[in-house]
N, C-alpha and C positions, 0 to 999 in steps of 0.2 A: 838873027833868030836861031835857037837851037834846034834840034829835031826832034820830032813830036816822040814822045815816050812808047817804047812798045809795049805791046800789050803783054801781060805776064801770064795770059790763059795759054795754056798747053794743052794740046789733044790727049785726052785719057782715055784710055781703054777700060771697060767696067770688066770687075772680075767675073771668071765663068759661073752659071747659076749651079748652085749644088742640088745632087740627086735628092737629097732629102727636102730640100725647100719645095721643090716642084712636086714631089709627092704629098707633101702637105697643101699645098694649094691645090692639087687634084682632090684631096679628100674634103677640103673646106667646099669647092663647087659641087662635090656628089651630096654633100649634107645639105647645102642649100636648095638643090634640086628636090631631094627628098621631102624637104621641110615643105617646099611649093607644092610638091604633090600630096602631100597630107592635108594641106590648106583647102586644095581644090576640092579632095574628097569630101574632107569636112564641110564647104560650102555646098555641095552636092547634096547631101545627106540633109542638111537644113533646108535647102529648096527642094526637097523632094516634098516636101507637103503642100498641098493646093493653097491658093491665097485665101485670105479670110472674105466673104461675101455674103449675098443673101441668097436663100433658096427658098422659094415657096413662102416668100414674105418674111424669113426665119434668118436670122444672122448667125454663120457656122463658122467657127474657128478651128480649123483641123489641127493646127499646129498645138493649139493646148486643149484640144479635145473639148469643147464645150459648144452648146448652142443657147441662144436666146430670143424671146418674142418681144420684138420693140413696142412699148405700149403706146397707143393711140395720142396723138398729140406731142410725141417725142421726134426728134428727127437728128440724123446723124451730122456731126460736124468734123472739120479737119483739124481742128485745132482748138485746144483750150484757153481762154483768157490768162494771163499771165497770173493774175491774183489768184486765181483758182488752183493754178498748178503749184504756187509757192505756198500758199497759206491753207491748202486743204488737208496737209499732211501725207502727200502723193510722195511716191517715189519718182526716180527720173522720167521724163516723160517717154523714154524710150520702151518702158513698159507699160504705155497705153495701148490698149488693143482697141477698144471701140469708146467713142466720145459721143454725148447724146445732150441734146439743149430742146427746153419748153420754153419759147420765146414768150408765149402768152404768160407763163407764170413765173419766169425768172428762175428756172433751175437748172441744173447740169449734174450728168451721172457721167461717173468716168469708169471703164472697166479696165482693170490691169490684171496682167498676166506674168507669172515668174515660176521659172522651171528650177527644180532643185535636183541633183544627181542621187540625193539620199532616199534610200527605199524605208518608206515609213510603216510598210504593212507589218511588220516583226515586232514594230516598236510599243510597247504599253500605251494605252490611251494616256494614263497619270504622267509619263514622261514627256510625251508631246504636248500636253496642255501645260506642264511646267515649264517648257522651253518657251511657249508664248508668252506665259506669264511674264517672264524676264524681258522677251521684247517687248510687251505693252506698258511694263512698269518704266523701262526705259523712255518710251514714247510719251508716258504721262509725266515723267520728270522734265522732259524737253517742252512738252506743252507748257507745264506751268510756268515756266521762265521765259514765255512767249508774250510779246505785249498785244498782239492781234487773236491770240487763242485762247480761250476762257472755257469752263466747267466740261475740262475733258474728263472723259469715263469710260470703262469698257465691262464688258460680260462674256464670261468663258461658257461655251455652251457645253452641255455634257454628252455630246456626240462621239461615239467610238469611230475612228477611222477604218473604215471597212473597204476603199476603192470607189464608193460612189460620193460625188459632191454632197457635203454636208457643210453647213456653217459651223465654224470651230470656235469663232468669237466676233462680237458686233463692239463697235466704237461711236461714241457720239461726242459732240463739242459745238462750241458757237465762234464765230470768227468775225471780224469786224473788217470791212473794207470800205474805206472812207467814212461817211455817216452813217452808213447802211450796216446792219447787223445780219448776219445770215446763220442758218443753223445747218448741220452738217451731221451725217452718219455714215457709216459703212459696216460691209459684213465680207468675212473672209471664208473662203472656203477650199478645201484642201483634199485631193483625190489622187489614185494613180491614174499615169496618163500614157506612160510609154513604157513599158518594160519596167526598170527599175527605178524609172523617174517620178517624182511626184510634181503637179500642178498644184499652186496657188493662185486662185481667181479670187481678186478683191473687187467690190461694188461699191462705190462712195458717191454720194448724195450730197450737193450743195445747193441750198434752196435760199433764196429770200424767206427772211423769219414771217410775214405775212402770208406767203403761199405755201408753206412747209406742208400742212397736211395734205393740201390738192399734190403737190409734188411727192409727197410720202406714198400715195397710192399708187402712182406711176413707178414708184421704185418696188415697191413691194409685189406688183405684177412682174417686174422685171425679175426679181428674186425668184419666186415661184417658177419661173418658166425656166430657169436655168438648167440645162440637161447634159450628161455626159454623152459626148459623141465619139465615133471612130475616126482616125487621123491617119496618118500616111502609112508605110509599111513598117511592120514589127508592133503595131498598135495593141493596145491589150483589146 
């Protein structure tokens, strides 16, 4: 038998670290620490608003600076049925601020809140309306090609943007879920909510067709009760 082959591995020494490389790594670590610190400050600022909840029987949302009176017969729920979220022309569920259900009349109401960094206070009303017409036209085009959504339409309100919550446009449509047909409508409010930020709050009603009039009365009560409230630090 021959001798086993010797390992060809040799002990090698790594070249000394270059001073430039060390400085680069230190700079990367410093940037990472700074980014983490900025993220923590941003999270602290976001969490500086008290959580949404009920005060004296009224729903208050400090982060989006609005409050609502829940209509009689409606209760808060923690999750929307999947078909409502999917076919009721809603944005992602992360925008859902308040969800209500009337079990007796098969109705759902969703209140969504979205913030924009744009300060619309200095923009002409005609320019604001024109931007929403474009959005709604695209939404109408998408609804027209949808198998479950029918009769989509919208109305632009002639309300000036003056910092108070005012409905800028309304929408209505019908949708099918299984063998049942539902009616839906929404109203979108726009107002200044935090320094140069603008808040958009959208209230959507989805109702069994047979109970629409009954559910619409509760929905109207909710719309009429919408009020602007103070929020966290530096609020308007």
